[in-house]
N, C-alpha and C positions, 0 to 999 in steps of 0.2 A: 745386222752387221757390229750394232753399238753393243758395247756390253752393257749395263746398268750403271756401275760409276762413269762410262762418260753420256750418258744420257743423262745421269745426276749433272754431270758438269755442264750440261748445254741446258740440264734447267732454272740452275743455278744463275747462268747466266742473264736466262733472259728474266728470272725473277730478281735480280739486280742492273735492269734496265730497265725493268715498271721501278722497282726503289728511286731511282733517279728522276722518274716524273713523278711520284706519288710521296715524295722523302719530307713528311708532317713536321712543322717546326718544332725542336724540342722544347719549344717554354706551355707550349696546349698543357693541359689537364686531361687526363680521361676519368670521370665519373660516372655512377652508375645511375638508373634509372631512380633510386630514392636521394639522389646527390650526393650520394658520398663520394668522397676523393679514392677509388680505385690504384690499388699498391701492389702491382705481378711482381711479386719472389718467387724467384726461383734457385731451387734447392741445389748438393751436388752431389744427393741418389735419391730415386725415390720421391714419394711425397713425404710434405712433413705430419707427422704421428705422435702419440704420446706428450711429450712435454715439454717441445718445443710446440706442438703444433697449440699447445697450452699457452702456450709462452703470448701467441701470434694475436690468438684469441683475446687475450688480459687487454694488450693490444688498443683494439678496437673495442671494447667494450670501456675503459678508460676514454677514449678517444667520445665515445658517444655520450659519458659521462658530462666529459670538459666542455662539447657542446648544449649539454643542455645549462649551464651553468651559462658559459655564455656563448650565443646561438653565433657570433663572426669564427668561433672554432672552427675546422673542418670535422665533420666526421669520416675514418675509415675504412676500407674495406679492402681486406687483405684475399687476394687470388695466389692460387702455389700451385707451380708450374712442378714439372719435373725433369732431369737435366736425361736428355733419352740415348745419349749416345755412350760409347762405352768406354769413356775420359776425358772431360770435358777440359784439362789442362790441355790433354796433349792433342786431344781432337775436336777444337772448338767450333765448330762446321754452324753448328742451326746456331747457337749465340751470336758466332761473328758476322753471319750474315742477318738475324737478328735488328742488330747495331748498324749494320750498312743500311741495312730497307727503313730505320729509321723506327722499330717494333719492338726497344728491347726487353728484359724486363726491370724493374726499377733497383728491384735491389737482387746482387744474384751471391754465393758463397761458392771464393776462386781461392786458389791454390794462390798460396803470396808470394812463389818462386816467377810464379808467371804475370804477374799484375803488372811490373816491371814494364816486359816485352809490349803487352801489351798497353799502354800504355801510352808507349813512347810511339805510339801512334796514330795516339786520340780516341785510345777506344774507351776509356775508364774518365771521371771527374773526378777534379784534383778535392778534396775533402777538408783544406785550409783556413776557406774562409769560412765556414759550417762549424769547422773546432775551436776557432779564433772566437766566431759571434757567442758560441755558446758559454765559455769564460767570460768575452767582456761581459755578456747578461749574469754572470753570477749563480750560473747553476750548479744545483748538487750534482749530478748525473752527466755533467759537461767529460766530455774527452780529452785527457788529460796524454800527455808524451812520457814523463817521468811515470806515470800510476805501469805504464809496461813495460815488461822484459826487452832490456834493448836492440838483443838481434832480431825479436819480434817486429818492433819496431821499425826498425832501421832495416829492414825487409821489405817494408810496405812504404817506404821515406826516399829513397835512395835514387827513384827514379827519376825521372825531366819533372820539375813542374810542382811537387814536393807530395803530401800522404794522399795517398791512393784506396790507400782500403786499411777498414780497423781489425786488430788481429784476436780470433777469436780462439782456438785451442793452439795447442804448442808441443811435439811431441821430440824428447830429446832420445841420444840411442846410444846405448852403453852394451858392454859382455854381459851377457846369459850365460851361466854355467853351472854343471848339474853336478854337485858336489861327493856323491856318490862314485862316479864313474871319474875322480878326480884320483878321489883317494884312497879305490879299487888301484887306479894306474900307478898311484904310490907319487902324487904329486901336491903332497901335504907339508905344512911350518912344520916349525917346533914343535907346534901342542897337537901336532898330530889332526891337524886338521885344513879343509882343502885347498887348497892356492892357487890360484886362477895364476894364467902365466901377465908377466908386469910386461914383455917383449915381445918385441915381434918375433927374434928370438927362439926363444919358451914359444912361441907360438902357432908357431913352424913344426918347432918336435914335434908337441902335444900333436896337432893337429895328423899330423903322418900315426902316431904310438896311441892314440887312441881312436884308429879306426883299424873299423873289424870289418872278415870279408870272408863268404860261405867258399866250398869248397871248388867252387866252378872261378873265384877270383873274381866274385861281385860284391859290390859295399852292403853290408847287414848294418852297419852302424857308421856313422860318419865324422870324427873329431870334430873340424869343426874344415867353414869351403866358406873362404870370404867374400861372395858375391851373394850366400844365401841368407836369410832375411833381411836384414835394411842396410847396407853398409856401401856400398857401389866404390866403385876409384874416387871420388870426391872425397870421401871420407880418409882412406891411407892418402892420399895427397897429404892430405892436412894434416896426419899424423909425421908423415916425414921432411914436412917442413915445406910444401910447397903450395904455388895458385895455380888454378883455372886461368885466372885474369888478371890482368895488372890490376894497379890502386886505381887508375885512374880509367877503370873497364874500356881503355882503346885498343889492347893487346890481349889476343889468344896467346896461352903460358902452359898448355898442355904440354908442349914438347917440354917444360921445364927439367934439367934432370935431375927433378927433385919429385916430380912426379914421375920421369920415366921410372925412376930407384923404386918409387911404390907399385908399376906396373909388372917389373920385373919382378917383385917381392909375390906379388898376386896369382902369378903366371909360374912361378916356381913355387906352390905349395899345390896346386891343383897339376902339375908335373907329379910332386911326390906320391898326388891320390891318385896318380892313374889312368892322369888324364884329365880335362874337362869334361867329355864324353860322357867317361865312368860318371863322375859327378854331379853332370846334371841329368843322365837316365838315373841315377838314384831320387834325384831332391823332383824326378818327373811327377813318382807317384805320392810324393807329399800329400798329405789334406791340412784342413785347420780346425779349431775349437777342440774338442774331447781330444782328437787324433792328430794334434799338432807334436810336429818330428819329436820336437824337444820333448812337450811330456809324455811320449811314446817312448822317450829314450834311443829315439834311432838318431839323434844329435844330440851330443855330450855339448858344443860348446856355439853361440849364435853372438851375433852381434845386431840386435834389431829394435825399437823405438817403446820406451813410454809406455803407451797405448798399449801392449800385448798384457800389460799386467791386469791391465781391466777388461778389456774382451777374451783371455783365455786362461791366464796365472791363475787369478782369483776366484775364476769358476773349476776349472776342472781339473788347475793344478797343484789341491792343499797337499795332496803325499806326495810332493816334488821333494825332493830337498836338492833346491833350486839356490846359487846368488849369484848377485849380478855387481859389478866390478867396472873401473871407466877402462875403455879400449885399450888396449896396449900398444906401446909405442917403441918406436927402435931405439937400442939400447944408444944412440950415438944423440938423441932427441932427450931423455932421458939423462943424460950427461951433462951435457950443457945448459939443466935446468926447465925445458919444456913444460908448459904445464899442459891437465889430463885434457884428448883433444873428446867432442863432442862435436853432432850434426845435428840440427834445428827445422825441421817442418811443419808447417799447419797451413789453414787457414784462415779467409779477414771477410769480412764484409764488407763490398764493391759496389759503386754504382755507374750507370753505362751512360758514357758521353751524353748520349744520342735519349737516353730515359725523357719519361713527361713531366713527370711530378717527382724531382731530387730535392726540394724541399720533403714533399710526404715521404721518400724512401728516408730521410736523411734522420728524419721524423722516429723512422721504424727502427734504421740501422743504433741512434744512439739507444732506444730503449730495447733491443734486444744484447745490448753489451754493457751497458746499465748494470751492478752490480747485485741492485736488488732484484731484476730479474732471474741473471743467471744462479742467484738463491734456488727459486720458486725451481727454476729446471733441474736445477741439482736434487733437488727434493722432490721433485715429481718424479724423475730419475727412480733415485732410492725406492722410493717405494712403491714401484712399477717391480723391478729388480725384487725387491726381495717379497714381495707378496708372489711372485715368479719362482721363490726357494734359491735365489741367487745372491753373490758376495756385489755390493756397490762398491769400488773402485772408484771415485771419480778422473776423466783425465787428465793433464796438466794443463793451465789455460794459460793466456799471453798477460793477465794482468798478477802485478807479484802480493798486493797483497789478500786478493785473491783466492790466489794457488796456496797461498801459504794454510789459507782462511778453511779453505773444501780440505785439503786433507789431513787439516789440524781436529774440524770437526767429525768426519765419518772414517780416517784409519787409524790416526795416531791415539785421539782418544777412546778408539773403542778398547776393551781387552778383550774380547772375540775373535778380532782381525789376528790373521798369523805371526805371529816375529819376523820370519821371512821376509814377505811381504811388505812391512815397514823400509826392514831395511832397505827393499829393492828399491821403496819408494826415496829413501831419503839419497842412494845413488845417485837416483836422476835428476833429486831435486834439484841437487850438490851442483851437476853440472850445467847446466841452467846459461848461469849467465854470460858464461866462456865459451858456450854451445857457439856452432859454425852455419852458417848459411851461405843455398848458393849465389852465386855471382850475379848480382841485380843487374842486366844484361837487354837490350833488346834479340836477342838472338841465345835467348834459354832455354826453347825447346831444341832447337838445333844444337846447341852446347853439348846439353843431357845426352843426345841419341848419338851423337858423332862420340864419346866418354865411352857411351852403351857401346859403339861399334868396335872404338880400338881396342878395348879391354878383350871383346870376343874373337879380335884378330889378332891377338895376341894369343889368348889362354885357349888359342882353338889353332894355333900354332900359321896360321897366316900369313900373320908379318912377325914384324921381330917387335919388342914394345916402342922400342923407340920409332921404326917404324912407321907404325903404329898412331900413335900418337901424331909423330907427322904430318901424313896425312890430314888425320881428322882438326888437325890446325890450321891446316891451307884452306879445308872447305869454310871451319867455321871466319879463320881473319874474312875468308875471299867476301863472306856475309858481311858481315861486320862493316868493313869499308865502307861498303853500300848505301848501307845504313849510315853507318857517321859520315861523307861522301860519297850525296848521292850526285851521280850525272845529271848538269842542266839541261832542260827539254821544252820543249813549249806543253801548257795544258793541254788536254783533250778538252774541246768544246762541242759535247754531246753532242747538242739541238743539229749541227751539222749531219750527224749519225743520223739521227732519225727522219732528220730532209732528206739524203742522200740515199737513204734505204726505202724511202715512200716514195721517189721519184725512180728508183729503181725499179720497186713493184710495177708504178705505173707505165713506167717504159715497157717489160717484161708482156704486161699485159694487152697493150696496145698492140706488141710485137703477133704477141698470140691471137688475136682476135683479128691482127689482120691476113695472116699467114690461113688460119680456120674461113677467113670468109675466102679468098681464093678458089681454095676447093667444099665451096656451098654451104659449109654449114653456117655459116652467120647470116649467108647473104643468099641463101635459098629462102622456097615460098614460105607462109604462116607457119604450118603442120612443119616442116622441117627448119623455119629458125624453134616454133614454141619448142619443138625434140632436143633441140643444141643447148637453148638456155638451159632447158631441164638439169639436160644432164651437167652444165657448170652447177649449180643450186647445188643435186645432189653430189657435188663431190668437193664445194664450199667447208663444209664444216673440216676434212683434209689439210685441202689446201691454206685455211684460216690457221690451221693446227701448226703446221710444216713453216708458212710465214713466221709465226710469233713463239713457238717454241723449237723450230728449229733451223730456221735458213738465216735469221735474221740474231739467235746465237751465236752461229758458228763467223756470221761475221761481224761480229762481236767480239768474239773469243779473234778469230787474226787480227784486229787491230789490236787489243792490247797485250798479244806477243808481242809487240815491238816498242811496248810499254814499259813501264815499272806504274804495276800496281796493284792493291791489297785489300781491293774492295770496298775500305774505309778511305780516302784517299781521295785524291783525283788522281787520275790516273796523266804518266808525262813520257812523252811520246822519248823514247831512245836509240829508235832504230833499231837497226839488227843484232844488239848487246846480247841479248836473253838465246838467239841461237848461236852466235861463239861464244858468249859461254857456255854449254851446251856440249860444246866439242871439245872443248880446250880447257874452261877451270870447273867442270865436276866433273871429279872422280867417279861417283858414283854413275856418272850417268852411263859410264862403259863399262859396269858389272853390270846394270841392271839391264843392258839390250845381255851379255852375254847366257846370264840367270835364263834369262826368256825365251832366248831360240836355242839352251839345254832342254826347253820343255817341250820340243818339237818332236825331240826324241817318241814320244810320249802319244802324237797324233800318228805314227808311224806305226805303232805295239797298239794302238787303240783299233787302228781301223782294221787291221793284223788279224787282231782279236775276235774284233766284231764278226769281219768275215768267215771265221772259221765258224761264230759261235754258228751264224746266219746259216753256213752250209749244214750243219746235223741239224739245224732246226725246221729245216726244210726235209727232211726224208718222212717219209710213210711210215711212223708210228704212232700206234694208240698215244691219244695223252696227250700229245706235241704243242698243242695249244695250252695248256695247263706253265709245259716250261715253258713258254715263250714267255710266258706276262711275267716267270720267275727272272726270267731273265732281264724281261725289258722295266721291272720295277724301282733296281736301287738308280734309273736314268730319271723318274720323274722324283726322287726323293729330295727337298731343298741343298741347295749350296749348302750353307751355314749349319744346317741338321748333318748335314754327310762329315762337315765335315770334324763337328763332332763329338761327332758316333767314332771317325777313321785317328782324332786323337787319342780314345783309347785303346783301339786294336793296334796301334802303335808306338805304344806304353810299352816299352825297353822294360817294364821291372811287372807287369801283372798283365801287358797286350796279348790278344789271343795267336799275332804274330809269331810273339816269341817262346811263345808258352807252346806250339807245336815244338818251332825249331829247339825245344831245348827237349821234348820226350825224343827230337833223334840226335842228341850228346852237342846240341849247337848252342853257342853263343851266341845268341843272337843282336844286329848292331843296334846305336842308339833311334836309330832312325831322324825324329825328328830333332832331336836334342843335336849331331853329328853333323856341320859342314856338310861332310863328305857325301853326307845320305839323304839329305833332310831336300832335295831336289828330288832324289828317287820317292823317296818315304810318297809326293805328292802325285807322280807318275802312276806309284802303284795304287794310290786312290781312284785315280784317272782313271785307270784301265776297270778299276769296280763299276762302271756307268759304262761303260762299250756297250750294255744292251738297248741304248735310245741308238745306234748307228743298225741295228736287226731289223728294224723295218725297214728299213731303206735297201739294203744289203736285200732282204729278201723277197721284199715285191722286183730288184733287177734279177735275182734267181728264176722267178718265177718266170719269168718277159721270157727267158730262152726256151727257146720250143726244143722238145725232148728228141726230134729229129736230129738233131744236130750231133748227139750223144750217141743217138741207133746206129747212125752211120759209121762214127768214132771205131766204135768195137765192132762194128763189123769189118775195120779197121787192123783193129788187132792193136787198134789202142787201148795205157794205162789206162788207168782211174790218173796219175798224175798227170798225162799226157793230155789228159779231156780238161782238165782243170786250167793247165795250162796253154794252152791252145784256143780252150774254146770258153770256160767259165770265164779268164779273165779277159781275155780282147772283148767280150759283148758285156761284160759292168764294166769296161775302164771309165765309159760315163758318169757312174756310179765312184766310182777310185776318184774319177773328179774333183764331181761335186761334195765329199766326206775331205778332202785333202785341204780343198780350200776352204773350207766353210773350217774346218778342225785350225787347221796355222792363224788363218783370223784371230777366232777364241782363244789359241794358244797367247797371240799375239798382246790379249787383251787381260791373261789373268791377271786376279787379283782376291778373288775371294778365299779363296784355301789361303793365299799369304798372311791373310788382314787378320780369321779365328785362328791358326792351327798356330804359324809361327811368327808375326808380327813382324817378317821381312831380316828376321834369323834365324839362327846363329849366325854370326858374324855375316850378316847380311846376304848368307848365300841364298835366301828367299825374297831377294827385294828388287821382283819384276820391277817391267817397266811402269804400267800404272799404279803399280803401287808406289816409285819411284815419284811419277805424276801427281798423288795422293797430297803424298806428305810435304809437298810443294806447294799445291795450292791450301791445302786445308789443313796444316799444319803449324807453316813456316808464312800459308797466306801472302806467297810471293807466287799471287795469281801470274803474272804475266810472265815470268819462265813457267811455266805450266803451261800458259794456254800455246806456248812454243813448240813445251814438249808434246803437246797434245796433238798439235799441229803435220811435225817433224811424225809420229804414227801415224797420222791419215794416210797421210802421200806416203811411206815404204809400204803403208798396207795393201795402197790404190796400186802402187807397182809392182807389188807380189802377184798381184789377181790377177792383173795385163800380162806378166809375163807368165805365169802356168796357164793363164787362156791363151798366150801364142806357142809354150809350148805341148799344147794339149791338140794342138794340127798335124803331131807325128805321132802320136802313141791312142788318143782317144777315139772310139771307131763307132757309129751311129749307123746303127740298122739299116737308117733308109739313104747308106752313102752309098 
């Protein structure tokens, strides 16, 4: 009855228990058979290849040469692994568990904004001592703060305890605009050249005027959408002079009037464009690369990152007449002399706190961050891209001198590079020093998720902008207060847990033995005892598996449900606080329950549909076995594959369903992009797999004797009367079984939302298990997630018992 997600939770709990026993000391070093020191490197996405792999191999070669000159110096060997999660920042499960188990990578690439959150929990190693040691030694490749752009360096050094990462790349944000389309619409300056918007008021007007529609009112060209590209509410809040958090990072200020004003502005634009549903539906068909909607003129303006110049415009936008300008500001902000606002993101090199080879890891970090290595990487990238007929434009990097040098060498000094591209690079580089970055806080991921939820709640008209931001502020502030002012309590001594668990197993084993002895199994004759012992030996693999991977983790999770526990630090007993918080302080708890209960509709519809199909498929016609196969196949398609398929089918612009509706002259809904239809979309997808229950229904129908129907026909009963008074009563055990299993599965629904909607839009598909998953693996609030899991277990148990009790009134068994 457990879903794969809950089984994963139990397995991880088991691994955490074993990690506690087998936690290796962080000072030990791992080495290969030939004596080389092994450095485990975890990349951000995919295995290292090309230029980066060349740099790592050069590092190994240099260490080998240094060892030949001085045998006291170690030889390094770098092993590279791939991050397999969907998003290492938003879903760092694999990495965090490796840290908790004492087996993390030695070096990894991590989002700078997330470093502060995890460093506050002791996940990352402070790098200050390494930096100071290199500077004191006078190393020419020493890492110095003054060499880096201030926003990038501050983002990794504002957390507790100093510097926790070495910045790699940066990406500022600005407004891209299509010059030809602006000129065509009459937005020109005194020289007749395209004039981009400078104020919010101009941007709002142009967003509406430049949007075009077809005869059905559907958007065919989008003037501007606030959240398309890479901007989000963060940037609009900064534009309007607002802040998401106070300067001392102790108070969440998402409900500040300036932030509210920014969200009201975003909402107003979506309203004027016909609603967020229409805009999101149009955006759903967008692609990347050569089919980027800005390059194909489907979008006139967007706020996006500088990296798009390298990845898209230099390759596919050579014939596009575009420009780049700072993001517009409110007229009131311009009047008071506010500077242009941009937003900087990017990644950094970091060393986990429990890494085995910290010194070796630092050698690799310093080598990869050095100017000489970055030059080698850049030149290798250039040669690779030009050999493929592509234009090489470097991305922005975090070091001041190196960034200027790279663009001078590869862009400004090359006459073959288009002047529009050069102007775009100058515009982005001019925004670096004043760029903003997301607040450095231990609740960074929750703040991000809540700011997205508040935006969607407002633009989809679930709440007013103020109400949405007030609710999100409360959620984040409550979590921040618990971190900054944790409730004191005793630290759990897990020695007693393992001793108690062992004693419990011994007691249960003894009780079973004594009980069985009374029945003669353990105390009978030699042959009977041998048979008894053989039975237990045969069952022992399952018994041991249950004790280690199910019963133990369940008991472990029950204990931590009364604790403050994040899998990294010691579990602190806090009593029933997690359960109290669930029903009093978590606003998403009720939303997740409501979303989940709504999906029970799908159980009823699915069972009705599968029964109807089973009735048809029991008819005696030629080829019926083939039809049964056709209807059954969808139920064996993996859920992830089904989810991806249905994303295409439910696409509001090019999807099969809306295409069929268009033939009937009906303008189909936005399906997954609309909070009002998102859950209905998932129910519709579930009906596609209704064939999975057909086999059970067919077995039940085949078990009904034909004599009942013959007698009913002789009495003049109609087909409907036969179905109602014969088929349904005799199928009641099957109805009961499908109903119980369906409700249990529905209460644990997860995969569809995780793959298709990520809980949105506006938390409309944030189901209970998805909310549990977020707390456990995205916010690492394991204690609260364990409490949620036990509440779910109790609810499932009670509902099952209730259904079994009620079944006495309507379920009829043939032997009764």
